[in-house]
C-alpha positions as CSV (number, residue, x, y, z in Angstrom):
1,M,20.4,-4.9,12.3
2,I,16.7,-6.7,11.5
3,E,15.4,-6.0,15.2
4,K,16.1,-2.0,14.6
5,S,12.8,-2.2,12.6
6,L,10.6,-2.9,15.7
7,D,11.4,0.6,16.4
8,S,10.3,1.8,13.0
9,H,8.2,4.9,12.5
10,A,7.6,3.5,9.4
11,D,3.7,3.2,7.6
12,S,4.7,-0.4,6.8
13,V,7.8,-2.3,7.2
14,C,9.0,-4.8,4.9
15,Y,11.3,-8.1,5.5
16,D,12.8,-8.8,1.9
17,L,13.9,-12.5,1.2
18,E,14.0,-11.7,-2.6
19,D,17.4,-9.5,-4.0
20,S,18.6,-8.5,-0.7
21,V,19.2,-12.4,0.2
22,T,22.0,-14.2,-1.8
23,P,20.9,-18.0,-3.1
24,G,22.8,-19.8,-0.1
25,K,21.4,-17.7,2.4
26,K,17.6,-17.6,1.7
27,A,17.1,-20.6,4.3
28,D,18.5,-18.7,6.9
29,A,17.0,-15.5,5.9
30,R,13.3,-17.1,6.3
31,R,14.5,-18.5,9.6
32,L,15.6,-14.8,11.2
33,V,12.2,-13.0,9.3
34,S,10.0,-15.8,10.9
35,E,11.3,-16.2,14.1
36,L,10.9,-12.2,14.3
37,L,7.7,-12.2,13.1
38,N,6.5,-14.9,15.8
39,G,7.9,-12.4,18.5
40,Q,6.4,-11.1,21.4
41,R,7.1,-7.4,20.0
42,R,6.3,-6.2,16.3
43,P,6.7,-3.1,14.3
44,R,4.2,-0.2,14.6
45,G,3.3,-0.2,11.2
46,E,1.7,-2.8,8.9
47,V,4.0,-5.9,8.9
48,M,5.1,-7.6,5.0
49,A,7.2,-9.8,3.9
50,R,8.6,-9.7,0.3
51,I,8.6,-13.3,-1.3
52,N,10.5,-14.5,-3.9
53,A,9.2,-14.3,-7.6
54,V,6.9,-17.0,-8.7
55,G,8.9,-19.6,-11.1
56,T,12.4,-19.3,-9.0
57,G,11.5,-22.0,-7.2
58,Y,11.8,-20.5,-3.6
59,E,8.4,-18.6,-3.5
60,E,6.5,-21.7,-2.0
61,H,9.1,-22.1,0.9
62,D,8.9,-18.0,1.3
63,L,4.9,-18.2,1.9
64,D,5.1,-22.0,3.9
65,E,7.3,-19.5,6.6
66,V,5.8,-16.5,6.6
67,L,2.1,-17.1,6.5
68,R,2.4,-18.8,9.5
69,T,3.7,-16.3,11.8
70,R,1.9,-14.1,14.3
71,H,2.7,-10.4,12.9
72,V,2.5,-11.1,8.9
73,E,-0.1,-9.0,7.1
74,A,0.9,-8.2,3.7
75,I,2.8,-10.4,1.2
76,A,4.8,-8.1,-1.6
77,L,4.9,-10.2,-4.9
78,P,7.8,-9.1,-7.3
79,K,7.7,-9.6,-10.9
80,T,4.0,-10.2,-10.7
81,N,3.5,-10.6,-14.3
82,S,0.0,-12.1,-14.6
83,P,-3.0,-12.7,-12.8
84,D,-1.9,-16.1,-12.4
85,H,0.7,-15.2,-10.1
86,V,-1.7,-13.1,-7.7
87,E,-4.4,-16.1,-7.8
88,W,-1.4,-18.5,-6.9
89,V,-0.3,-16.6,-3.6
90,V,-4.5,-16.6,-2.8
91,S,-4.5,-19.9,-3.1
92,M,-1.5,-20.0,-0.7
93,I,-3.3,-17.7,1.5
94,E,-6.0,-20.0,1.7
95,R,-4.2,-23.1,2.3
96,L,-1.4,-21.9,4.9
97,S,-2.9,-18.9,6.4
98,P,-5.2,-19.1,9.6
99,R,-9.0,-18.1,9.3
100,E,-8.7,-14.6,10.6
101,K,-6.2,-14.2,8.0
102,R,-8.3,-15.1,5.3
103,R,-10.8,-13.8,3.2
104,G,-13.7,-13.2,5.3
105,G,-11.4,-13.2,8.6
106,K,-11.0,-10.3,10.8
107,S,-7.8,-9.1,9.2
108,P,-7.0,-11.0,5.8
109,I,-3.7,-11.1,4.4
110,R,-3.1,-8.1,1.8
111,I,-1.3,-8.4,-1.7
112,I,1.0,-6.1,-3.4
113,G,1.9,-6.7,-6.7
114,M,5.2,-5.6,-7.5
115,I,4.7,-4.0,-11.4
116,E,8.5,-4.4,-13.4
117,S,8.7,-5.9,-16.5
118,G,6.8,-5.0,-19.9
119,E,4.7,-8.2,-19.6
120,A,3.5,-6.9,-16.4
121,M,2.9,-3.3,-17.6
122,V,0.8,-5.3,-20.9
123,R,-1.5,-7.2,-18.6
124,I,-2.0,-4.6,-15.7
125,K,-5.6,-4.3,-15.3
126,E,-5.9,-8.2,-15.8
127,I,-3.5,-8.0,-12.9
128,A,-5.6,-5.0,-10.7
129,G,-8.9,-6.9,-11.2
130,S,-7.3,-10.5,-9.4
131,G,-6.8,-11.7,-6.5
132,E,-10.3,-11.9,-5.1
133,G,-10.5,-9.3,-2.7
134,Y,-6.7,-10.1,-1.5
135,L,-5.2,-7.2,-3.8
136,D,-4.5,-4.0,-2.1
137,G,-2.0,-2.2,-4.0
138,L,0.6,-1.9,-6.9
139,L,4.3,-1.1,-6.8
140,P,5.5,0.3,-10.3
141,G,9.1,0.0,-12.1
142,E,11.1,3.0,-13.0
143,L,10.0,4.7,-15.7
144,L,7.3,7.6,-15.5
145,Y,5.0,6.1,-18.1
146,P,4.9,3.1,-16.2
147,R,4.2,4.8,-13.0
148,S,1.9,7.1,-14.2
149,K,-0.3,4.3,-15.4
150,L,-0.1,2.4,-12.9
151,V,-1.4,5.1,-10.5
152,T,-4.4,5.1,-13.1
153,T,-5.0,1.9,-12.7
154,A,-4.6,1.1,-9.3
155,K,-7.2,4.3,-8.9
156,A,-9.8,2.8,-11.2
157,F,-9.9,-0.6,-9.8
158,G,-9.6,0.9,-6.2
159,L,-6.1,0.1,-5.1
160,Q,-3.2,2.0,-3.3
161,A,-0.6,3.0,-5.5
162,I,2.8,2.8,-3.9
163,D,5.8,4.6,-5.2
164,L,9.1,3.0,-5.5
165,V,12.3,3.7,-3.6
166,C,14.8,6.5,-3.8
167,V,18.4,4.8,-3.3
168,N,20.4,7.7,-2.6
169,Y,19.4,7.7,0.8
170,K,21.8,10.1,2.0
171,D,20.5,12.8,-0.1
172,L,17.0,13.9,1.8
173,D,16.8,16.7,-0.7
174,V,16.6,14.4,-3.7
175,L,14.2,12.1,-1.9
176,R,12.2,15.4,-0.9
177,D,11.9,16.1,-4.4
178,E,10.9,12.4,-5.6
179,S,8.1,12.3,-2.6
180,E,6.8,15.5,-3.9
181,E,6.5,14.2,-7.3
182,G,5.1,10.9,-6.6
183,R,2.7,13.0,-4.8
184,R,1.4,15.3,-7.8
185,L,1.3,12.0,-9.7
186,G,-1.4,10.6,-7.9
187,F,0.9,7.9,-5.9
188,D,-0.6,7.2,-1.9
189,G,3.5,6.8,-0.7
190,K,6.5,5.9,-1.7
191,Q,8.8,2.6,-0.5
192,A,11.9,3.5,2.2
193,I,15.1,1.8,2.6
194,H,16.5,3.4,5.3
195,P,14.8,4.8,8.4
196,A,16.4,8.4,7.5
197,Q,13.8,8.3,4.6
198,V,10.4,7.6,6.9
199,E,10.1,11.4,8.5
200,V,10.8,13.2,4.7
201,I,8.5,10.8,3.1
202,H,5.5,11.1,6.2
203,S,5.9,14.9,5.3
204,A,5.2,14.6,1.4
205,Y,2.4,12.4,1.8
206,S,0.9,13.6,4.8
207,P,-1.8,15.9,4.3
208,A,-1.4,17.8,7.6
209,K,0.3,20.7,5.5
210,R,-2.6,20.6,3.3
211,S,-5.3,21.6,5.6
212,V,-7.5,23.0,2.8
213,D,-7.5,19.6,1.4
214,V,-8.9,18.0,4.7
215,L,-11.2,20.7,4.8
216,K,-12.5,20.3,1.6
217,A,-12.6,16.2,1.9
218,A,-14.9,16.9,5.1
219,R,-17.1,19.3,3.2
220,V,-17.5,16.8,0.5
221,R,-18.1,13.4,3.5
222,F,-20.7,15.3,4.7
223,S,-22.7,17.1,1.8
224,F,-22.5,13.4,0.0
225,E,-24.0,11.6,3.2
226,H,-26.8,14.3,3.3
227,H,-27.5,14.1,-0.2
228,D,-27.8,10.5,-0.2
229,K,-30.2,10.6,3.1
230,L,-32.6,12.7,0.9
231,G,-32.3,10.0,-2.1
232,K,-30.0,12.6,-4.0
233,G,-27.2,11.8,-6.3
234,S,-24.7,13.9,-8.1
235,Y,-24.8,17.8,-6.7
236,A,-22.8,20.6,-6.8
237,L,-20.3,22.0,-4.2
238,D,-18.3,25.0,-4.8
239,G,-19.3,24.6,-8.3
240,M,-18.0,21.2,-8.5
241,M,-19.8,18.1,-9.4
242,I,-20.0,15.9,-6.6
243,D,-20.7,11.9,-7.1
244,A,-19.2,8.4,-5.1
245,P,-15.9,8.7,-7.0
246,V,-15.1,12.3,-5.3
247,Y,-16.7,11.0,-2.2
248,K,-14.2,8.2,-2.3
249,Q,-11.2,9.9,-3.1
250,A,-12.3,12.5,-0.3
251,I,-12.8,9.4,2.4
252,K,-8.9,7.9,1.5
253,V,-8.4,12.0,2.1
254,L,-9.5,11.8,5.7
255,V,-8.4,8.6,6.3
256,K,-4.6,9.5,5.9
257,A,-5.6,13.0,8.2
258,E,-6.3,10.6,10.8
259,A,-3.2,8.5,10.6
260,A,-1.3,11.7,11.0
261,G,-2.9,12.6,14.1
262,M,-5.0,15.8,12.2
263,E,-8.0,16.6,13.7
264,I,-10.6,17.0,11.3
265,P,-13.2,20.2,11.0
266,R,-16.7,19.3,12.0
267,I,-19.2,20.0,9.0
268,T,-22.4,21.3,9.3
269,E,-25.4,22.2,7.0
270,E,-24.6,25.5,7.0
271,D,-21.0,24.6,6.2
272,I,-22.1,23.3,2.4
């Protein structure tokens, strides 16, 4: 089953060493994941490993195994209840990962913090500001308020906000509704637990069906860079004030569009 992940079209493939593995099988799971992530082939998307939570007694063994593999690019950290948990993972990356995967290297490991408790929600701003540049995104628990607050906090700290899984993997209409809701809340993407879910999630989050948004983002990018060369700060475009945060959001839209294979409109001064 695990080999099927190599053919996945998902943007990120996560290998779970936590909840899906019983205590007696933890060592076997580490071995299987390590062998796969040291192999000649790798998934097309980002390669992530979900380790066991800090304090379980398994987490150090997990990182000692996966951080030494060829293909791992990100670590999902369950039950991220404090910035200390993130900093501990950072220390392990600095100690175990090859130079190119450490801070300042060509492709540093990314950390995804999983916000799953009331304690974590209380400290979410501290958590979002931790990680010394390694923290790349946050994943929420199930309730609407924590999900909404997570999106707001992630955006404030320049992190990705990734929505939780839809466990009803056989009903793609439910998944489609959840994905559309998550996009409206401001999430950047959604986790999947079955290959059949990937296309639906891609469709909901891809800007391909929202070409108007892509055109607007392209105009914002061009106009902002044009005004920046002229030494101007904020300015108006189509009656809307454009400043650095709006520009950064436009860049994110264009990055998604390019990843989806869309052609980005070429903008000139006449278009602004």
